[in-house]
Structures are given as structure tokens and as C-alpha cells.
C-alpha positions, 0 to 999 in steps of 0.5 A, spaced: 738 914 289 736 910 295 730 909 299 733 911 305 732 919 307 737 918 312 742 916 307 740 921 303 741 927 307 748 924 309 751 923 302 748 930 299 751 933 305 758 930 304 758 931 297 756 938 297 762 939 302 766 936 298 764 940 291 759 935 288 753 939 285 747 935 288 741 937 283 736 932 286 734 925 289 729 920 289 727 916 293 724 910 288 725 908 281 720 912 278 720 919 282 728 918 278 727 917 271 722 923 272 728 927 275 733 925 269 729 929 263 729 935 268 735 935 272 739 932 266 744 930 272 751 927 269 751 921 274 746 919 278 747 914 285 743 908 285 743 903 291 743 896 289 737 894 294 731 899 294 726 895 297 721 892 292 726 894 286 732 892 284 738 898 283 740 893 277 735 894 274 734 901 274 741 901 272 738 898 266 732 903 265 737 908 265 741 906 260 735 906 256 733 912 257 739 915 255 739 913 248 732 916 248 734 922 250 740 923 248 743 926 255 749 921 257 748 920 264 753 915 268 750 910 273 754 908 279 751 903 284 752 903 291 751 898 297 753 897 304 755 890 300 762 888 299 765 890 292 767 883 291 759 880 294 756 884 288 763 884 282 760 880 277 752 883 278 756 890 277 760 888 271 754 885 267 750 891 269 750 898 264 753 902 270 759 906 270 762 902 276 760 900 283 763 904 291 760 902 298 757 906 301 762 908 307 767 910 301 763 914 298 766 921 296 767 926 291 774 923 289 772 915 289 767 918 284 771 922 280 776 916 281 771 910 278 769 915 272 776 918 270 777 912 265 770 913 261 772 921 261 779 920 256 
């Protein structure tokens, strides 16, 4: 989920080419939460800065939603900011982890989720 249509297009194309099934995209929190029940993604990428919204708040809402619908969706926070800038906030969130947008790849997602899948 990202508020930049250009980034969503590029990320969707990149991940699809790398073998990741992208089931949907969302531009805001409301759209993302609505799609959770319908699309049932395994992973949702959430931009930290969503204009007027916070990706950290959305990660909390997704975690609460997971408990109510029984469908476990992992959240990965993404941003153009460095991991060091956001480390404490990411650690305090229910997200599986954080990726800088420039490092986004199918392998980076797998590496981040690997410890949780054991």
C-alpha cells in the first residue's frame, strides 16, 4: 500500500517479474483494509508515510484485523527513509520488519519473513 501510483506500478511490475503474486494494490488505509478480507494476501507492504496517514497506524489496524478474521497477513513497512531512522518505531510495531524502497525485491521479502516461517 502506497499513496504514490507511480511507485505502486513499478513495485508491482518488479515483484511480478520476480515471481511474487501481487493480488492487489491500495492507495489508502480504508481501501487496504477492505481488500484484506476479499484478497486475503499473505503479505502486505505498507508505506510508512501515507500523506495524512501513518503506515505505523495501519500496521496496528492490520494486526487487529488479523485477530478478527483469522487470516494471518504479515505486514512489511517500506519507505525511502533508512532503516536506522525508523528502527525504534519499526521494532515497536506489529510489522514483520522494514525494507527501504530501493532494496525492495522478492528475495528481500523472503529473507525478512524467513525467521517467522520456521
